[in-house]
C-alpha positions in Angstrom: -5.6 -14.0 -8.7 -5.0 -9.7 -9.1 -8.7 -9.3 -9.2 -8.9 -11.1 -5.5 -6.0 -9.1 -3.9 -7.7 -6.2 -4.9 -11.0 -7.0 -4.4 -9.8 -7.5 -0.6 -9.7 -3.3 -0.8 -12.5 -2.8 -3.3 -15.4 -4.5 -1.4 -14.5 -3.3 2.1 -14.6 0.9 0.0 -18.0 0.0 -1.0 -19.5 -0.9 2.4 -20.2 2.8 3.1 -17.7 4.3 5.4 -13.8 4.3 4.4 -9.7 5.2 9.3 -9.3 7.7 12.4 -5.5 6.3 12.4 -6.1 2.8 14.0 -5.9 2.4 17.4 -3.7 -1.0 18.1 -5.3 -0.6 21.5 -8.1 -1.6 20.3 -7.7 -4.5 19.1 -7.0 -8.1 21.1 -3.7 -10.0 21.3 -4.3 -12.9 19.1 -6.4 -11.1 16.5 -5.8 -12.4 13.2 -7.6 -10.2 10.6 -8.9 -6.5 11.0 -10.7 -3.9 8.4 -10.7 -0.7 10.0 -12.0 2.6 8.3 -12.0 6.0 8.9 -15.5 7.0 8.3 -15.0 11.1 9.4 -12.1 11.3 7.6 -13.3 9.5 4.1 -16.4 12.2 4.0 -13.9 14.9 3.9 -12.5 13.3 0.3 -13.7 13.7 -2.7 -14.7 10.2 -3.8 -16.4 10.2 0.2 -18.5 13.3 -1.2 -19.1 11.3 -3.9 -20.6 8.4 -2.7 -22.4 10.1 0.4 -23.9 12.0 -3.2 -24.8 8.7 -4.7 -26.3 7.3 -1.4 -28.6 9.6 -1.3 -32.1 7.9 -3.2 -35.6 7.3 -2.1 -34.7 3.4 -1.4 -31.6 4.3 0.7 -33.3 7.0 2.8 -35.9 4.6 4.1 -32.6 2.2 5.3 -30.7 5.4 6.6 -34.4 6.2 8.4 -35.1 3.1 10.1 -31.4 2.9 11.4 -32.0 6.3 13.1 -35.3 4.9 14.4 -32.9 2.8 16.3 -29.7 4.9 16.9 -31.4 8.2 16.9 -28.2 8.8 14.7 -27.3 8.8 10.8 -23.9 6.6 9.9 -23.6 8.9 6.8 -22.8 11.8 9.0 -22.5 10.2 12.8 -19.8 7.6 12.3 -16.7 8.3 13.3 -14.5 4.9 12.6 -15.4 1.1 12.5 -12.9 -1.8 13.2 -14.0 -5.6 13.0 -11.3 -8.0 13.7 -11.4 -11.5 14.2 -9.6 -14.7 16.0 -10.4 -17.0 13.4 -12.5 -16.8 10.3 -15.9 -17.9 11.2 -18.3 -14.6 11.4 -19.0 -16.0 14.8 -15.8 -14.6 16.3 -16.0 -11.6 14.7 -15.8 -8.6 17.4 -17.2 -4.7 15.7 -16.4 -1.6 17.1 -18.3 1.3 16.2 -17.5 4.6 17.1 -19.5 7.9 16.5 -22.9 9.5 17.8 -25.4 7.2 18.6 -28.6 7.3 21.5 -28.1 3.9 23.8 -31.7 5.3 25.5 -33.5 5.3 22.0 -31.6 2.1 21.2 -32.0 0.0 24.3 -36.1 0.6 24.0 -35.7 -0.9 21.1 -34.1 -3.8 21.8 -36.0 -4.6 24.8 -39.1 -5.6 22.1 -37.4 -8.4 21.2 -39.1 -11.1 23.2 -35.5 -12.9 23.8 -34.1 -9.6 25.0 -31.8 -10.0 28.3 -29.8 -7.3 30.1 -26.6 -8.3 31.9 -24.6 -5.9 33.9 -21.2 -6.6 34.8 -19.2 -4.3 36.4 -19.3 -0.7 34.8 -20.8 -2.1 31.9 -24.7 -2.7 30.7 -24.3 -5.9 27.8 -27.4 -6.2 25.5 -28.2 -9.6 24.3 -31.4 -11.1 22.2 -31.6 -13.5 19.7 -32.2 -12.4 15.8 -34.5 -13.9 13.6 -32.4 -16.7 12.5 -31.6 -17.5 15.6 -28.6 -16.0 15.7 -27.1 -14.3 19.1 -26.2 -10.6 19.5 -24.2 -9.1 22.4 -24.1 -5.5 22.2 -22.7 -2.9 24.3 -21.8 0.8 24.9 -18.5 1.2 25.8 -18.8 4.6 26.0 -20.8 7.4 24.9 -19.0 7.5 21.9 -18.0 3.6 21.4 -20.2 0.6 20.9 -19.4 -2.9 20.7 -20.8 -6.1 19.1 -20.2 -9.4 19.0 -21.8 -13.0 19.0 -20.9 -14.6 21.5 -20.6 -13.6 25.1 -16.8 -14.7 26.1 -15.6 -12.4 23.3 -17.7 -9.5 24.8 -15.8 -9.8 28.0 -12.6 -10.0 26.3 -13.0 -7.1 23.9 -14.1 -4.7 26.8 -11.1 -5.8 28.7 -8.7 -5.1 25.6 -10.6 -1.8 25.3 -10.3 -1.3 29.2 -6.5 -2.0 29.3 -6.9 -5.0 31.2 -5.7 -7.3 28.5 -3.2 -7.7 26.1 -4.2 -5.9 22.8 -2.0 -5.5 19.4 1.0 -3.8 18.8 1.6 -4.2 14.8 1.7 -0.9 13.2 3.9 -2.2 10.2 1.5 -4.8 9.0 -1.6 -2.9 9.8 -0.8 0.1 8.0 -0.1 4.1 9.0 -2.4 7.1 10.4 -2.7 8.5 6.5 -5.2 5.8 5.1 -8.7 6.0 4.8 -9.3 2.2 4.8 -7.0 -0.6 6.2 -7.2 -4.4 6.0 -5.0 -7.0 7.2 -5.4 -10.7 7.2 -2.9 -13.4 8.9 -3.5 -15.7 5.6 -1.6 -18.9 7.2 -4.0 -18.7 10.8 -7.0 -18.6 8.9 -6.7 -21.0 6.3 -5.7 -18.4 3.1 -4.4 -21.6 1.6 -8.2 -22.3 0.4 -8.8 -19.3 -1.4 -9.2 -19.4 -5.0 -6.2 -17.3 -5.8 -3.0 -18.9 -6.3 -1.0 -15.7 -5.1 -3.5 -15.9 -1.7 -2.5 -19.4 -1.3 1.4 -19.0 -1.2 1.1 -15.7 1.0 1.3 -15.8 4.9 -0.6 -12.6 5.2 -2.3 -9.6 3.2 -2.2 -6.2 3.9 -4.9 -3.1 2.2 -4.6 0.3 2.2 -7.2 2.8 0.8 -6.2 6.8 0.7 -6.3 9.7 -1.2 -3.4 12.5 -2.0 -3.2 14.9 -4.4 -6.5 14.2 -6.1 -4.8 10.4 -6.7 -6.5 7.6 -5.4 -4.0 5.0 -4.4 -4.9 1.4 -3.8 -1.8 -0.7 -1.9 -2.3 -4.1 -1.2 0.9 -5.9 0.0 1.5 -10.0 0.3 4.1 -11.5 2.6 5.6 -14.6 0.8 7.5 -17.6 3.3 10.5 -16.1 1.1 12.1 -14.3 -1.9 12.5 -16.9 -3.8 8.2 -17.6 -3.6 7.7 -13.7 -3.4 9.4 -13.5 -6.9 7.2 -16.4 -8.2 4.0 -14.9 -7.3 5.1 -11.6 -8.9 5.8 -13.0 -11.9 2.2 -15.2 -11.4 0.4 -11.2 -10.9 2.4 -9.3 -13.8 0.9 -12.1 -15.8 -2.6 -12.1 -14.5 -2.2 -8.7 -15.5 -0.9 -8.4 -19.0 -3.5 -11.3 -19.8 -6.1 -9.1 -18.2 -5.1 -6.2 -20.3 -5.5 -8.2 -24.0 -8.6 -9.2 -22.8 -9.8 -6.3 -22.3 -8.0 -4.6 -25.5 -9.6 -7.1 -27.0 -13.4 -5.7 -26.7 -15.1 -3.0 -28.2 -14.5 0.5 -28.2 -16.5 1.8 -25.1 -16.2 4.3 -22.1 -16.2 1.5 -20.1 -13.4 -0.4 -21.6 -11.3 2.6 -21.5 -11.8 3.3 -17.8 -10.9 -0.4 -17.1 -8.2 0.0 -19.5 -6.6 3.0 -17.8 -6.9 1.1 -14.3 -5.1 -1.9 -15.2 -2.0 0.0 -16.9 -1.9 1.7 -13.3 -1.3 -0.9 -11.6 2.4 -2.5 -10.6 3.4 -5.1 -8.9 6.9 -5.1 -7.5 9.3 -7.7 -5.3 10.9 -6.5 -2.4 12.5 -9.4 -0.6 9.4 -12.1 0.9 7.2 -8.8 0.0 5.1 -8.4 -3.4 3.3 -5.0 -3.7 0.3 -4.5 -5.9 -0.1 -0.6 -6.2 -3.1 1.4 -8.2 -2.3 5.5 -8.4 -5.4 7.3 -10.1 -6.4 10.4 -10.8 -9.7 11.3 -8.1 -12.2 11.6 -11.4 -10.8 8.4 -13.1 -11.8 6.3 -9.7 -15.0 7.8 -9.5 -15.8 6.5 -13.4 -14.4 3.5 -12.6 -16.7 2.5 -10.0 -19.4 3.2 -12.3 -18.0 1.0 -15.0 -20.2 -2.1 -16.1 -16.1 -3.8 -17.3 -15.2 -3.3 -13.9 -18.6 -4.3 -12.0 -18.0 -7.5 -14.4 -14.7 -8.0 -13.8 -15.9 -8.2 -10.3 -18.2 -10.9 -10.7 -21.4 -7.6 -9.1 -23.7 -8.3 -12.8 
């Protein structure tokens, strides 16, 4: 249960770049979930520098070279921020906005090599469309010289461009989404996207969940907040999460002594669960050095189901 709440953030964090402050005006008003990352800011943090160093190996270099052959840029240095959002949980309804340096002239030449490629001109926008090998449609448009929008549906592309231009309603919910000091922000309206189907009891009984990642004073701060329908339900969720943490700690203590075991125990013991009316907040605060050691922990990877 605690795992599902924390995984929401950890899984997103490991996606390479963790948010110039989230531009609420760039997200459609009907969005039910959002993930936003500040790649430029994250690169300057201690964890960001560590992760970039870890990505520097022959296998990854080949992948980044392939990316550069299309965009003439390297996401490790040229991506400023990324935003993903959707009105439903279906991948086909997601909108992706990438901000940073890119070369549309180079990428357009590559797109045209696909036999299904078509170009649509709508107002000032050139919208590129093609079918992937798996017959999945892709729609892509350069909104300006530093912003690229990607969708799976033509109508979603039109809506996303209208929102960015200020011609369609945009989301204005800074309290739910998070502040400007976070390097990663994720939010989901669970009731709207079917959260009751989640494996976690905590997520099944929450109306919404948000996650933030930040670094301050040589510490990593991970925060996830569940919002219940009422304080009574929030109290029960608090008890469930605290019990799950205690069980996890007992199970970890029973394992043989090892550096991995100690790293996981330090992490568990630095997690707090507190209730404030209908909100339940799970917070983990760790020194940057401990957090980096934790990412290498086999015990944590097994707990998250990565091994």
